[in-house]
C-alpha angles and dihedrals in degrees: 000000000000121000114227097179146330129218125199129193120189092334107161109290091008108086116190121000125328122181125194126179119197131218112267095175113125093218096042101035098152129099118186122205111191130193145134123267108281096021092109108270094135089044090055092045090051089048086074095056093041089055094046100036111007093244135124134165096222117132091214106062092197104110098177115098112270094229093051091050091052094048098045117112115239110267093026130117132220130179137223118204144172122194124185128187112206138170126222139156092002091304130106119221136190115212119191132176119185135181128193122214126199122196107223098174139345092286103023126083124175118207120208124224114279116275102216123186140167128193133185127219108238128208091274093057094252126130117240133178118261089212137262129352096271090055089048094053090046091053091051092047090053091051094050122344113234091236091058095044095087087068093056103032107042141139138196092285092050090050089049088053092047092048091052093050096043103038104034093058096249127149103286102193090150090056093046094048092047088052097048093044094046096047098038103254091127095078091054091045089054093050091048090050090052095061101036172164099312096227093074119076097214095062125087091244095046092048094051089043090055092048096052087092096059090113085077097243099162093204090059091051092047092049090047090051089051092046092047090052088048092048089050091049091049093051091046090052090044092053090045090049089053093051090048092051090049091047091046088051089053094045093049091049091051090044089050090049092050092045091049091048092049090045090054089048094050096102089053090046090053090050086053092053090049089046091054090047092053089047089053090049094055088048089052093045091049092051092050091043089056088048094048093049091047090051088047091052095046093049090046089051091049101046107023093084093056094045092050093050094055093089091051093046087057094052090049093050087055091055093044092058085077090054090121092072092058122096106255094193134244112325118246097005117121128207087239090062088059090043086055096047089048092051088046094048094220128098127225086254090056100252118148103241094201084063103033105061095174092057089046092057093046089054091050094050091045089055090070096050097055129075136319083028098034119139089242095056092046092051090049091050089047091052091050091050089049089053094049096045092047091051091049092053094056108125091357093125094047091049093045089053088049090053088048090049090051090050094051100047091069092071091059094051090045092052088049093051091047088055089052092051090048092055089048097046092081091050097049119119127236094271089195090057094044090051089046091050094049093046089050092047091049092051091045092054090048087052091046093055091045091052095044087052090050088047094055091048090050091052093044091050090047092053094046095047091047091050091053092043090056092048093050092043088055088049093049095044090056089055095043093054090061091065121083094209091046088048090059090044091048089053089053092042092051089047091052092047090050090054090048094049091048091050089046093052092045088048092050095046091048090046090054090045090051095046089050090048093049091047086055092049098047091046091057091047093044091050090055099046100032125007135330092205091071124070128201126219119199106211125212091264089051095250112138125231124195126214140169113263092211102068089195088073095052143286143234128059118334124230104254126220129200095263094046093048090050092051090051088055092047090049092048098050093042090049090052090050094046090051091049092053090047090049090049091052091051091049087052094052091050096042114094096175127097093260093077090095091055095052090047094061094048116115145169127231124215112211113179141162091219123213095208091151086082091067130064125246094269095052094047088057091052093049092048091051098046107038094059088058095060108042123059092228131014124202109180127188109203138165120247100258093051092036093064089052095045093048091050090060096036102046097119095048104041110103100172133028129193136178126209108207121189115220091179141345087277106033132054134166133214118228127186110235124209 
């Protein structure tokens, strides 16, 4: 299939009608469509797949241009349309897909079902319908099956998906199917599926096996029912096992992502730990500061009175030195003696104290100058108190100053810790993100253990069911062998199984040869467009591994960067196309019918929104030189900066140049460039 032209009407950014024709020159087979990011390159690339298959990957499913939608009067209709003219098998076709949009209200637009139509140009040069929708779909599928279209119409997002499937050793059914279809293995697969295996009722072997109990032996029927139940259980467990394996792969990948992100945040996490330690140190220092200040105040309250009285004590001692001149009272008379006389009411001299008031006053005054309240005793007691208080105040000032010093030193340490915290604040991790990652990691580890346990149960069930199936089949075979009719069916069954095994062996051998051939081809292309020191290996599941060809440098899988991953995808797609072309050439050589000319004119386009910005200038040059040699037609969408470099290396093979220019976020136009 070679694309002559495409015409868009109100398709997303492209308001109104826009027509592009593409180079179909064998020598200048490249068309370059240049535009800035957001101008509509991906939209134009997806216009091809929408026209052919009615599919896009846009999140917004509204295809009608936004400006047209907004300016439509309520109750009116507009159409969005893409039309392609292509050439295949010596015939020219016009493929058109159209959709009508009605504006029901200011915010509601209703789209009709797609109107899909294919026309063929007749001998007179006029277009005529090929028939109904089913026939139109069939013609497009014959040109390029939808399941293979992703390898010939793709953008950066599709390349990222291919890279993820191919290079991360995931299940790669799309690639396997593409290889089988393009190199002709599907026919052999269909023949193989027709004969076997024998556990499918639609196969020859399966049907014969089910008929081997027609003699009516109840035991055979019973055993067959049990075996079929076991086969179903095995298939269910195998399907479940596959699902669990895929889920485990996803969980492991997500777990690695979380661990990788946590590892990258480890320095920040360590800073967070240090930050918390300094905060705790501040709390501890502040607690100790409060304790030391409390101790200081307590000591001050207890000892300050004695310290302040020391000067007064010294003055009192000076006065007491003259204590000998003070009246020390009457010797040998005790205050209790006076108390006795007062109680008796009569003085020693015989005076009646009740009548002699003056005598009474003198005795009362004398009582307070005699022991135990005599002045001498009081002075002695006072001197003793001074001595004790003076002794207790020794070193009090020095101790108090040390307590003050201890209380004040905390401020300096707290300030120091605050400075350290301030330095760490800019290096702290996103605590919420760290907590989220740790929670997710824990949940994933739990899920991983759960899936591994379920996987173990599935494997155990499969082994147990297979063992029981083999036992029952041996038992049934012994019974079947005794029946004449079953013997004939068994002979046919064995013949069908022999054919199936032969086809299977042939298929497996050809698939291995195809995979090895493809591996050789993509290595040759990869060496030209990227690096000849790196080798590629296509694994059994059609994932791709990379390795250093010089073992002295290292071994094992290499860490992949974006440019290397994209180069692998380019090489893989180019390899598939090249093998398909070589296969077609081989068919032509062996074809002795009149259709040889038709096959010779078949070709495949490569329409890509190329992410060349991932490559350096030298590798862009290599890609630009190699890809046009492989595909029959190249239509490449590229941004301005990469486009200048690409055009520099493809000057002699560029047949058409176009420019997509954005007038606004919702409107772009397409201009032809010289």
